[in-house]
All heavy atoms as TSV, in Angstrom:
chain	resi	resn	atom	element	x	y	z
A	1	MET	N	N	180.983	118.108	192.522
A	1	MET	CA	C	179.768	117.806	191.805
A	1	MET	C	C	178.728	118.876	192.116
A	1	MET	O	O	178.267	118.981	193.252
A	1	MET	CB	C	179.266	116.426	192.187
A	1	MET	CG	C	180.195	115.308	191.728
A	1	MET	SD	S	179.594	113.680	192.154
A	1	MET	CE	C	180.108	113.597	193.858
A	2	SER	N	N	178.391	119.630	191.147
A	2	SER	CA	C	177.514	120.772	191.373
A	2	SER	C	C	176.105	120.377	191.782
A	2	SER	O	O	175.413	121.137	192.446
A	2	SER	CB	C	177.462	121.645	190.115
A	2	SER	OG	O	176.933	120.914	189.038
A	3	TYR	N	N	175.667	119.180	191.429
A	3	TYR	CA	C	174.299	118.797	191.758
A	3	TYR	C	C	174.094	118.523	193.246
A	3	TYR	O	O	172.969	118.466	193.720
A	3	TYR	CB	C	173.847	117.582	190.930
A	3	TYR	CG	C	174.610	116.312	191.224
A	3	TYR	CD1	C	174.188	115.446	192.222
A	3	TYR	CD2	C	175.750	115.986	190.499
A	3	TYR	CE1	C	174.882	114.286	192.495
A	3	TYR	CE2	C	176.447	114.828	190.765
A	3	TYR	CZ	C	176.011	113.981	191.758
A	3	TYR	OH	O	176.703	112.835	192.038
A	4	CYS	N	N	175.165	118.350	194.002
A	4	CYS	CA	C	175.031	118.132	195.446
A	4	CYS	C	C	175.940	119.057	196.251
A	4	CYS	O	O	176.179	118.833	197.429
A	4	CYS	CB	C	175.293	116.675	195.794
A	4	CYS	SG	S	176.911	116.065	195.317
A	5	ARG	N	N	176.428	120.109	195.617
A	5	ARG	CA	C	177.376	121.035	196.241
A	5	ARG	C	C	176.842	121.597	197.557
A	5	ARG	O	O	177.501	121.533	198.591
A	5	ARG	CB	C	177.688	122.162	195.269
A	5	ARG	CG	C	178.525	123.278	195.853
A	5	ARG	CD	C	178.670	124.433	194.881
A	5	ARG	NE	N	179.327	123.968	193.673
A	5	ARG	CZ	C	178.957	124.321	192.441
A	5	ARG	NH1	N	177.943	125.137	192.263
A	5	ARG	NH2	N	179.599	123.872	191.395
A	6	PHE	N	N	175.655	122.175	197.521
A	6	PHE	CA	C	175.143	122.852	198.703
A	6	PHE	C	C	174.713	121.860	199.786
A	6	PHE	O	O	174.921	122.107	200.971
A	6	PHE	CB	C	173.991	123.785	198.329
A	6	PHE	CG	C	174.440	124.917	197.444
A	6	PHE	CD1	C	174.104	124.951	196.103
A	6	PHE	CD2	C	175.225	125.942	197.945
A	6	PHE	CE1	C	174.531	125.987	195.279
A	6	PHE	CE2	C	175.661	126.984	197.142
A	6	PHE	CZ	C	175.311	127.000	195.806
A	7	GLU	N	N	174.152	120.736	199.371
A	7	GLU	CA	C	173.741	119.721	200.344
A	7	GLU	C	C	174.943	119.180	201.103
A	7	GLU	O	O	174.938	119.095	202.337
A	7	GLU	CB	C	173.006	118.588	199.633
A	7	GLU	CG	C	172.481	117.540	200.585
A	7	GLU	CD	C	171.709	116.446	199.876
A	7	GLU	OE1	O	171.559	116.499	198.645
A	7	GLU	OE2	O	171.255	115.533	200.585
A	8	ASN	N	N	175.995	118.816	200.377
A	8	ASN	CA	C	177.192	118.277	201.024
A	8	ASN	C	C	177.882	119.323	201.890
A	8	ASN	O	O	178.340	119.031	202.996
A	8	ASN	CB	C	178.173	117.742	199.981
A	8	ASN	CG	C	177.683	116.477	199.317
A	8	ASN	OD1	O	176.750	115.839	199.775
A	8	ASN	ND2	N	178.310	116.122	198.210
A	9	THR	N	N	177.964	120.544	201.388
A	9	THR	CA	C	178.621	121.613	202.142
A	9	THR	C	C	177.852	121.929	203.416
A	9	THR	O	O	178.455	122.153	204.471
A	9	THR	CB	C	178.791	122.856	201.258
A	9	THR	OG1	O	179.561	122.500	200.111
A	9	THR	CG2	C	179.490	123.977	202.010
A	10	ALA	N	N	176.523	121.936	203.335
A	10	ALA	CA	C	175.707	122.200	204.525
A	10	ALA	C	C	175.958	121.147	205.596
A	10	ALA	O	O	176.084	121.472	206.789
A	10	ALA	CB	C	174.229	122.250	204.155
A	11	SER	N	N	176.068	119.901	205.186
A	11	SER	CA	C	176.345	118.827	206.140
A	11	SER	C	C	177.726	118.997	206.782
A	11	SER	O	O	177.872	118.862	208.002
A	11	SER	CB	C	176.256	117.475	205.431
A	11	SER	OG	O	176.556	116.425	206.321
A	12	ASP	N	N	178.713	119.316	205.967
A	12	ASP	CA	C	180.073	119.527	206.492
A	12	ASP	C	C	180.133	120.745	207.415
A	12	ASP	O	O	180.788	120.710	208.463
A	12	ASP	CB	C	181.075	119.698	205.352
A	12	ASP	CG	C	181.294	118.423	204.560
A	12	ASP	OD1	O	180.962	117.335	205.077
A	12	ASP	OD2	O	181.782	118.514	203.425
A	13	LEU	N	N	179.443	121.804	207.023
A	13	LEU	CA	C	179.425	123.005	207.847
A	13	LEU	C	C	178.723	122.738	209.170
A	13	LEU	O	O	179.142	123.237	210.222
A	13	LEU	CB	C	178.760	124.157	207.095
A	13	LEU	CG	C	178.825	125.532	207.743
A	13	LEU	CD1	C	180.262	125.936	208.058
A	13	LEU	CD2	C	178.176	126.563	206.832
A	14	ASN	N	N	177.675	121.921	209.140
A	14	ASN	CA	C	176.986	121.550	210.372
A	14	ASN	C	C	177.936	120.815	211.320
A	14	ASN	O	O	177.914	121.047	212.539
A	14	ASN	CB	C	175.767	120.685	210.059
A	14	ASN	CG	C	174.910	120.459	211.269
A	14	ASN	OD1	O	174.313	121.394	211.787
A	14	ASN	ND2	N	174.856	119.228	211.728
A	15	ASP	N	N	178.780	119.939	210.770
A	15	ASP	CA	C	179.785	119.255	211.599
A	15	ASP	C	C	180.729	120.255	212.254
A	15	ASP	O	O	181.091	120.106	213.432
A	15	ASP	CB	C	180.601	118.267	210.755
A	15	ASP	CG	C	179.815	117.046	210.345
A	15	ASP	OD1	O	178.763	116.769	210.949
A	15	ASP	OD2	O	180.268	116.357	209.407
A	16	CYS	N	N	181.116	121.275	211.506
A	16	CYS	CA	C	182.009	122.305	212.043
A	16	CYS	C	C	181.317	123.091	213.160
A	16	CYS	O	O	181.927	123.362	214.205
A	16	CYS	CB	C	182.465	123.250	210.938
A	16	CYS	SG	S	183.531	122.479	209.704
A	17	VAL	N	N	180.065	123.451	212.949
A	17	VAL	CA	C	179.307	124.184	213.974
A	17	VAL	C	C	179.174	123.329	215.226
A	17	VAL	O	O	179.351	123.829	216.351
A	17	VAL	CB	C	177.929	124.621	213.430
A	17	VAL	CG1	C	177.044	125.150	214.537
A	17	VAL	CG2	C	178.092	125.667	212.335
A	18	ASP	N	N	178.885	122.051	215.064
A	18	ASP	CA	C	178.801	121.151	216.218
A	18	ASP	C	C	180.126	121.108	216.977
A	18	ASP	O	O	180.146	121.146	218.212
A	18	ASP	CB	C	178.418	119.736	215.780
A	18	ASP	CG	C	176.959	119.598	215.395
A	18	ASP	OD1	O	176.156	120.511	215.704
A	18	ASP	OD2	O	176.620	118.568	214.767
A	19	ALA	N	N	181.231	121.047	216.251
A	19	ALA	CA	C	182.549	121.016	216.904
A	19	ALA	C	C	182.794	122.290	217.697
A	19	ALA	O	O	183.293	122.244	218.826
A	19	ALA	CB	C	183.645	120.816	215.858
A	20	ILE	N	N	182.424	123.422	217.123
A	20	ILE	CA	C	182.587	124.698	217.828
A	20	ILE	C	C	181.720	124.713	219.082
A	20	ILE	O	O	182.184	125.062	220.174
A	20	ILE	CB	C	182.262	125.878	216.892
A	20	ILE	CG1	C	183.308	125.981	215.780
A	20	ILE	CG2	C	182.145	127.187	217.682
A	20	ILE	CD1	C	182.911	126.883	214.632
A	21	ASN	N	N	180.453	124.318	218.935
A	21	ASN	CA	C	179.523	124.329	220.073
A	21	ASN	C	C	179.910	123.339	221.157
A	21	ASN	O	O	179.622	123.562	222.339
A	21	ASN	CB	C	178.094	124.041	219.596
A	21	ASN	CG	C	177.499	125.194	218.837
A	21	ASN	OD1	O	177.884	126.341	219.023
A	21	ASN	ND2	N	176.559	124.907	217.961
A	22	ASN	N	N	180.571	122.249	220.769
A	22	ASN	CA	C	180.980	121.225	221.739
A	22	ASN	C	C	182.358	121.487	222.333
A	22	ASN	O	O	182.871	120.672	223.092
A	22	ASN	CB	C	180.969	119.841	221.079
A	22	ASN	CG	C	179.580	119.386	220.720
A	22	ASN	OD1	O	178.601	119.765	221.346
A	22	ASN	ND2	N	179.481	118.569	219.681
A	23	GLY	N	N	182.957	122.617	221.982
A	23	GLY	CA	C	184.270	122.961	222.530
A	23	GLY	C	C	185.410	122.201	221.881
A	23	GLY	O	O	186.502	122.116	222.454
A	24	ASP	N	N	185.173	121.634	220.712
A	24	ASP	CA	C	186.209	120.855	220.035
A	24	ASP	C	C	187.042	121.701	219.077
A	24	ASP	O	O	187.751	121.147	218.229
A	24	ASP	CB	C	185.569	119.698	219.250
A	24	ASP	CG	C	184.873	118.695	220.154
A	24	ASP	OD1	O	185.281	118.593	221.331
A	24	ASP	OD2	O	183.939	118.029	219.683
A	25	ALA	N	N	186.980	123.002	219.204
A	25	ALA	CA	C	187.727	123.873	218.298
A	25	ALA	C	C	188.950	124.484	218.976
A	25	ALA	O	O	189.491	125.473	218.513
A	25	ALA	CB	C	186.805	124.972	217.763
A	26	HIS	N	N	189.398	123.874	220.043
A	26	HIS	CA	C	190.602	124.334	220.732
A	26	HIS	C	C	191.788	123.483	220.275
A	26	HIS	O	O	191.629	122.379	219.782
A	26	HIS	CB	C	190.432	124.226	222.249
A	26	HIS	CG	C	189.277	125.019	222.772
A	26	HIS	ND1	N	189.272	126.396	222.813
A	26	HIS	CD2	C	188.068	124.637	223.226
A	26	HIS	CE1	C	188.131	126.819	223.297
A	26	HIS	NE2	N	187.374	125.769	223.555
A	27	ASP	N	N	192.965	124.006	220.439
A	27	ASP	CA	C	194.194	123.284	220.090
A	27	ASP	C	C	194.198	122.813	218.635
A	27	ASP	O	O	194.587	121.686	218.331
A	27	ASP	CB	C	194.407	122.083	221.031
A	27	ASP	CG	C	194.511	122.509	222.484
A	27	ASP	OD1	O	195.119	123.574	222.748
A	27	ASP	OD2	O	193.986	121.791	223.348
A	28	LEU	N	N	193.745	123.692	217.748
A	28	LEU	CA	C	193.719	123.362	216.325
A	28	LEU	C	C	195.097	123.577	215.709
A	28	LEU	O	O	195.858	124.439	216.144
A	28	LEU	CB	C	192.704	124.254	215.597
A	28	LEU	CG	C	191.257	124.150	216.044
A	28	LEU	CD1	C	190.408	125.188	215.309
A	28	LEU	CD2	C	190.717	122.750	215.812
A	29	SER	N	N	195.387	122.798	214.682
A	29	SER	CA	C	196.628	123.009	213.944
A	29	SER	C	C	196.534	124.342	213.202
A	29	SER	O	O	195.445	124.902	213.038
A	29	SER	CB	C	196.846	121.876	212.930
A	29	SER	OG	O	195.901	121.978	211.871
A	30	LYS	N	N	197.662	124.824	212.715
A	30	LYS	CA	C	197.628	126.085	211.975
A	30	LYS	C	C	196.783	125.945	210.718
A	30	LYS	O	O	196.170	126.902	210.267
A	30	LYS	CB	C	199.044	126.573	211.651
A	30	LYS	CG	C	199.805	125.725	210.673
A	30	LYS	CD	C	201.174	126.323	210.391
A	30	LYS	CE	C	201.927	125.479	209.381
A	30	LYS	NZ	N	203.216	126.082	209.034
A	31	TRP	N	N	196.721	124.748	210.137
A	31	TRP	CA	C	195.910	124.507	208.941
A	31	TRP	C	C	194.423	124.593	209.277
A	31	TRP	O	O	193.632	125.155	208.507
A	31	TRP	CB	C	196.232	123.147	208.328
A	31	TRP	CG	C	197.700	122.991	208.058
A	31	TRP	CD1	C	198.566	122.162	208.716
A	31	TRP	CD2	C	198.472	123.698	207.092
A	31	TRP	NE1	N	199.835	122.303	208.215
A	31	TRP	CE2	C	199.809	123.251	207.206
A	31	TRP	CE3	C	198.182	124.663	206.133
A	31	TRP	CZ2	C	200.839	123.728	206.411
A	31	TRP	CZ3	C	199.213	125.136	205.340
A	31	TRP	CH2	C	200.521	124.666	205.482
A	32	GLU	N	N	194.052	124.033	210.424
A	32	GLU	CA	C	192.656	124.079	210.841
A	32	GLU	C	C	192.248	125.497	211.244
A	32	GLU	O	O	191.117	125.921	210.966
A	32	GLU	CB	C	192.405	123.109	211.999
A	32	GLU	CG	C	192.400	121.653	211.590
A	32	GLU	CD	C	191.195	121.320	210.721
A	32	GLU	OE1	O	191.316	121.475	209.486
A	32	GLU	OE2	O	190.154	120.941	211.251
A	33	VAL	N	N	193.141	126.227	211.880
A	33	VAL	CA	C	192.850	127.628	212.210
A	33	VAL	C	C	192.659	128.432	210.926
A	33	VAL	O	O	191.743	129.252	210.830
A	33	VAL	CB	C	193.965	128.246	213.096
A	33	VAL	CG1	C	193.774	129.747	213.236
A	33	VAL	CG2	C	193.975	127.574	214.460
A	34	GLY	N	N	193.499	128.175	209.938
A	34	GLY	CA	C	193.336	128.832	208.647
A	34	GLY	C	C	191.997	128.490	208.012
A	34	GLY	O	O	191.323	129.357	207.448
A	35	GLY	N	N	191.604	127.232	208.104
A	35	GLY	CA	C	190.308	126.809	207.576
A	35	GLY	C	C	189.158	127.455	208.313
A	35	GLY	O	O	188.179	127.894	207.699
A	36	LEU	N	N	189.265	127.534	209.624
A	36	LEU	CA	C	188.222	128.177	210.433
A	36	LEU	C	C	188.107	129.654	210.084
A	36	LEU	O	O	187.001	130.195	209.952
A	36	LEU	CB	C	188.526	127.989	211.921
A	36	LEU	CG	C	187.497	128.515	212.916
A	36	LEU	CD1	C	186.133	127.884	212.682
A	36	LEU	CD2	C	187.973	128.259	214.342
A	37	SER	N	N	189.242	130.297	209.885
A	37	SER	CA	C	189.243	131.705	209.482
A	37	SER	C	C	188.561	131.876	208.127
A	37	SER	O	O	187.768	132.799	207.930
A	37	SER	CB	C	190.685	132.216	209.426
A	37	SER	OG	O	190.722	133.539	208.956
A	38	ARG	N	N	188.855	130.977	207.198
A	38	ARG	CA	C	188.241	131.048	205.863
A	38	ARG	C	C	186.733	130.810	205.946
A	38	ARG	O	O	185.953	131.476	205.262
A	38	ARG	CB	C	188.902	130.020	204.944
A	38	ARG	CG	C	188.400	130.064	203.539
A	38	ARG	CD	C	188.887	131.320	202.811
A	38	ARG	NE	N	188.393	131.278	201.440
A	38	ARG	CZ	C	187.761	132.292	200.848
A	38	ARG	NH1	N	187.584	133.422	201.479
A	38	ARG	NH2	N	187.330	132.172	199.629
A	39	ILE	N	N	186.310	129.879	206.789
A	39	ILE	CA	C	184.878	129.639	206.986
A	39	ILE	C	C	184.196	130.906	207.479
A	39	ILE	O	O	183.119	131.276	207.002
A	39	ILE	CB	C	184.643	128.466	207.963
A	39	ILE	CG1	C	184.984	127.138	207.286
A	39	ILE	CG2	C	183.196	128.451	208.464
A	39	ILE	CD1	C	184.978	125.950	208.226
A	40	LEU	N	N	184.811	131.585	208.427
A	40	LEU	CA	C	184.235	132.824	208.954
A	40	LEU	C	C	184.096	133.865	207.853
A	40	LEU	O	O	183.052	134.513	207.718
A	40	LEU	CB	C	185.080	133.360	210.109
A	40	LEU	CG	C	184.572	134.616	210.797
A	40	LEU	CD1	C	183.161	134.400	211.352
A	40	LEU	CD2	C	185.523	135.024	211.899
A	41	GLN	N	N	185.129	134.013	207.036
A	41	GLN	CA	C	185.069	134.962	205.916
A	41	GLN	C	C	183.950	134.604	204.942
A	41	GLN	O	O	183.199	135.474	204.480
A	41	GLN	CB	C	186.402	134.991	205.167
A	41	GLN	CG	C	187.541	135.579	205.943
A	41	GLN	CD	C	188.879	135.355	205.248
A	41	GLN	OE1	O	188.969	134.683	204.228
A	41	GLN	NE2	N	189.936	135.918	205.821
A	42	LEU	N	N	183.829	133.329	204.637
A	42	LEU	CA	C	182.786	132.886	203.707
A	42	LEU	C	C	181.394	133.079	204.288
A	42	LEU	O	O	180.457	133.464	203.568
A	42	LEU	CB	C	183.020	131.422	203.323
A	42	LEU	CG	C	184.254	131.174	202.467
A	42	LEU	CD1	C	184.572	129.678	202.404
A	42	LEU	CD2	C	184.084	131.759	201.084
A	43	CYS	N	N	181.249	132.840	205.586
A	43	CYS	CA	C	179.949	133.064	206.237
A	43	CYS	C	C	179.558	134.539	206.166
A	43	CYS	O	O	178.386	134.863	205.945
A	43	CYS	CB	C	179.987	132.590	207.686
A	43	CYS	SG	S	180.006	130.802	207.858
A	44	GLU	N	N	180.527	135.411	206.332
A	44	GLU	CA	C	180.258	136.846	206.216
A	44	GLU	C	C	179.820	137.194	204.796
A	44	GLU	O	O	178.879	137.969	204.602
A	44	GLU	CB	C	181.485	137.651	206.631
A	44	GLU	CG	C	181.762	137.588	208.114
A	44	GLU	CD	C	183.102	138.180	208.524
A	44	GLU	OE1	O	183.962	138.419	207.648
A	44	GLU	OE2	O	183.286	138.402	209.734
A	45	GLN	N	N	180.468	136.595	203.805
A	45	GLN	CA	C	180.071	136.834	202.414
A	45	GLN	C	C	178.668	136.305	202.144
A	45	GLN	O	O	177.870	136.949	201.451
A	45	GLN	CB	C	181.070	136.178	201.459
A	45	GLN	CG	C	182.404	136.866	201.415
A	45	GLN	CD	C	183.386	136.160	200.489
A	45	GLN	OE1	O	183.007	135.313	199.689
A	45	GLN	NE2	N	184.653	136.515	200.610
A	46	ILE	N	N	178.369	135.140	202.684
A	46	ILE	CA	C	177.031	134.569	202.518
A	46	ILE	C	C	175.989	135.491	203.149
A	46	ILE	O	O	174.938	135.741	202.552
A	46	ILE	CB	C	176.971	133.150	203.115
A	46	ILE	CG1	C	177.747	132.180	202.217
A	46	ILE	CG2	C	175.526	132.691	203.295
A	46	ILE	CD1	C	177.962	130.810	202.816
A	47	MET	N	N	176.276	135.999	204.333
A	47	MET	CA	C	175.309	136.894	204.989
A	47	MET	C	C	175.143	138.190	204.210
A	47	MET	O	O	174.048	138.762	204.184
A	47	MET	CB	C	175.728	137.170	206.434
A	47	MET	CG	C	175.582	135.960	207.340
A	47	MET	SD	S	173.946	135.179	207.292
A	47	MET	CE	C	172.929	136.501	207.931
A	48	ASP	N	N	176.181	138.641	203.529
A	48	ASP	CA	C	176.068	139.821	202.672
A	48	ASP	C	C	175.097	139.559	201.517
A	48	ASP	O	O	174.498	140.495	200.985
A	48	ASP	CB	C	177.429	140.225	202.100
A	48	ASP	CG	C	178.348	140.845	203.138
A	48	ASP	OD1	O	177.854	141.246	204.214
A	48	ASP	OD2	O	179.570	140.919	202.872
A	49	GLU	N	N	174.953	138.313	201.128
A	49	GLU	CA	C	174.063	137.920	200.027
A	49	GLU	C	C	172.761	137.299	200.514
A	49	GLU	O	O	172.031	136.677	199.745
A	49	GLU	CB	C	174.787	136.929	199.106
A	49	GLU	CG	C	176.023	137.481	198.453
A	49	GLU	CD	C	175.723	138.606	197.471
A	49	GLU	OE1	O	174.604	138.653	196.937
A	49	GLU	OE2	O	176.622	139.448	197.261
A	50	LYS	N	N	172.449	137.485	201.793
A	50	LYS	CA	C	171.299	136.815	202.406
A	50	LYS	C	C	169.995	137.074	201.644
A	50	LYS	O	O	169.251	136.132	201.359
A	50	LYS	CB	C	171.146	137.248	203.858
A	50	LYS	CG	C	170.001	136.562	204.557
A	50	LYS	CD	C	169.865	137.008	205.997
A	50	LYS	CE	C	168.675	136.289	206.620
A	50	LYS	NZ	N	168.298	136.853	207.894
A	51	SER	N	N	169.703	138.298	201.307
A	51	SER	CA	C	168.451	138.612	200.608
A	51	SER	C	C	168.376	137.909	199.266
A	51	SER	O	O	167.328	137.362	198.890
A	51	SER	CB	C	168.301	140.123	200.419
A	51	SER	OG	O	168.186	140.760	201.656
A	52	TYR	N	N	169.465	137.922	198.542
A	52	TYR	CA	C	169.514	137.258	197.240
A	52	TYR	C	C	169.300	135.746	197.392
A	52	TYR	O	O	168.525	135.130	196.655
A	52	TYR	CB	C	170.852	137.552	196.563
A	52	TYR	CG	C	171.057	136.832	195.267
A	52	TYR	CD1	C	170.272	137.126	194.154
A	52	TYR	CD2	C	172.045	135.864	195.157
A	52	TYR	CE1	C	170.475	136.454	192.949
A	52	TYR	CE2	C	172.247	135.200	193.962
A	52	TYR	CZ	C	171.461	135.492	192.868
A	52	TYR	OH	O	171.654	134.827	191.684
A	53	ILE	N	N	169.966	135.155	198.377
A	53	ILE	CA	C	169.838	133.716	198.633
A	53	ILE	C	C	168.402	133.379	199.028
A	53	ILE	O	O	167.843	132.378	198.566
A	53	ILE	CB	C	170.846	133.263	199.710
A	53	ILE	CG1	C	172.273	133.390	199.169
A	53	ILE	CG2	C	170.566	131.832	200.165
A	53	ILE	CD1	C	173.357	133.260	200.223
A	54	GLU	N	N	167.802	134.196	199.867
A	54	GLU	CA	C	166.413	133.961	200.270
A	54	GLU	C	C	165.474	134.003	199.068
A	54	GLU	O	O	164.526	133.209	198.994
A	54	GLU	CB	C	165.982	134.976	201.330
A	54	GLU	CG	C	166.631	134.724	202.667
A	54	GLU	CD	C	166.353	135.800	203.698
A	54	GLU	OE1	O	166.073	136.958	203.304
A	54	GLU	OE2	O	166.423	135.482	204.888
A	55	ARG	N	N	165.734	134.890	198.122
A	55	ARG	CA	C	164.909	134.952	196.906
A	55	ARG	C	C	165.074	133.681	196.076
A	55	ARG	O	O	164.090	133.159	195.527
A	55	ARG	CB	C	165.254	136.187	196.085
A	55	ARG	CG	C	164.740	137.482	196.703
A	55	ARG	CD	C	164.789	138.653	195.737
A	55	ARG	NE	N	166.111	138.935	195.177
A	55	ARG	CZ	C	167.030	139.712	195.746
A	55	ARG	NH1	N	166.781	140.307	196.910
A	55	ARG	NH2	N	168.187	139.921	195.153
A	56	ILE	N	N	166.287	133.171	195.987
A	56	ILE	CA	C	166.521	131.920	195.263
A	56	ILE	C	C	165.731	130.793	195.907
A	56	ILE	O	O	165.063	130.006	195.227
A	56	ILE	CB	C	168.027	131.571	195.234
A	56	ILE	CG1	C	168.799	132.574	194.394
A	56	ILE	CG2	C	168.254	130.140	194.739
A	56	ILE	CD1	C	170.305	132.446	194.521
A	57	ILE	N	N	165.790	130.700	197.226
A	57	ILE	CA	C	165.090	129.641	197.956
A	57	ILE	C	C	163.577	129.785	197.771
A	57	ILE	O	O	162.873	128.798	197.493
A	57	ILE	CB	C	165.478	129.681	199.450
A	57	ILE	CG1	C	166.948	129.286	199.616
A	57	ILE	CG2	C	164.576	128.756	200.265
A	57	ILE	CD1	C	167.521	129.584	200.987
A	58	GLU	N	N	163.080	131.008	197.919
A	58	GLU	CA	C	161.639	131.243	197.778
A	58	GLU	C	C	161.158	130.870	196.372
A	58	GLU	O	O	160.140	130.207	196.211
A	58	GLU	CB	C	161.333	132.706	198.069
A	58	GLU	CG	C	159.855	133.041	198.025
A	58	GLU	CD	C	159.612	134.493	198.369
A	58	GLU	OE1	O	160.270	135.009	199.286
A	58	GLU	OE2	O	158.758	135.104	197.708
A	59	LYS	N	N	161.903	131.285	195.375
A	59	LYS	CA	C	161.527	130.984	193.994
A	59	LYS	C	C	161.519	129.483	193.743
A	59	LYS	O	O	160.627	128.952	193.075
A	59	LYS	CB	C	162.478	131.684	193.022
A	59	LYS	CG	C	162.030	131.635	191.596
A	59	LYS	CD	C	162.930	132.506	190.755
A	59	LYS	CE	C	162.133	133.007	189.562
A	59	LYS	NZ	N	162.845	134.013	188.811
A	60	SER	N	N	162.494	128.786	194.288
A	60	SER	CA	C	162.563	127.339	194.137
A	60	SER	C	C	161.362	126.671	194.787
A	60	SER	O	O	160.790	125.731	194.227
A	60	SER	CB	C	163.856	126.806	194.746
A	60	SER	OG	O	163.902	125.399	194.680
A	61	ARG	N	N	160.975	127.129	195.957
A	61	ARG	CA	C	159.822	126.535	196.660
A	61	ARG	C	C	158.521	126.811	195.908
A	61	ARG	O	O	157.616	125.975	195.915
A	61	ARG	CB	C	159.750	127.078	198.082
A	61	ARG	CG	C	160.854	126.518	198.961
A	61	ARG	CD	C	160.777	127.015	200.362
A	61	ARG	NE	N	161.831	126.391	201.157
A	61	ARG	CZ	C	162.310	126.897	202.280
A	61	ARG	NH1	N	161.830	128.021	202.755
A	61	ARG	NH2	N	163.265	126.267	202.945
A	62	GLU	N	N	158.437	127.957	195.276
A	62	GLU	CA	C	157.249	128.278	194.476
A	62	GLU	C	C	157.128	127.350	193.273
A	62	GLU	O	O	156.022	127.054	192.835
A	62	GLU	CB	C	157.303	129.733	194.000
A	62	GLU	CG	C	157.094	130.743	195.098
A	62	GLU	CD	C	157.348	132.166	194.646
A	62	GLU	OE1	O	157.716	132.386	193.460
A	62	GLU	OE2	O	157.185	133.078	195.469
A	63	ASN	N	N	158.260	126.909	192.745
A	63	ASN	CA	C	158.272	126.054	191.562
A	63	ASN	C	C	158.053	124.570	191.881
A	63	ASN	O	O	157.914	123.770	190.965
A	63	ASN	CB	C	159.575	126.229	190.779
A	63	ASN	CG	C	159.689	127.601	190.174
A	63	ASN	OD1	O	158.691	128.248	189.887
A	63	ASN	ND2	N	160.914	128.070	190.007
A	64	ASP	N	N	158.062	124.226	193.157
A	64	ASP	CA	C	157.852	122.811	193.547
A	64	ASP	C	C	156.405	122.433	193.512
A	64	ASP	O	O	155.491	123.099	193.578
A	64	ASP	CB	C	158.408	122.552	194.946
A	64	ASP	CG	C	159.923	122.456	194.938
A	64	ASP	OD1	O	160.500	122.278	193.859
A	64	ASP	OD2	O	160.513	122.558	196.029
């Protein structure tokens, strides 16, 4: 559902960050390691677009 895509993903990603910070990312299955690897790749892509994303956020806040 595109209307809650970023909100839901942010919540799920926060759970993943908490697991990493709490040491719960050890002894992962190969599927979970693959998922963690994909998350890292996506985070790198997001950071490559950081300026663009910040402009989207700023523009949205200006329109509120």
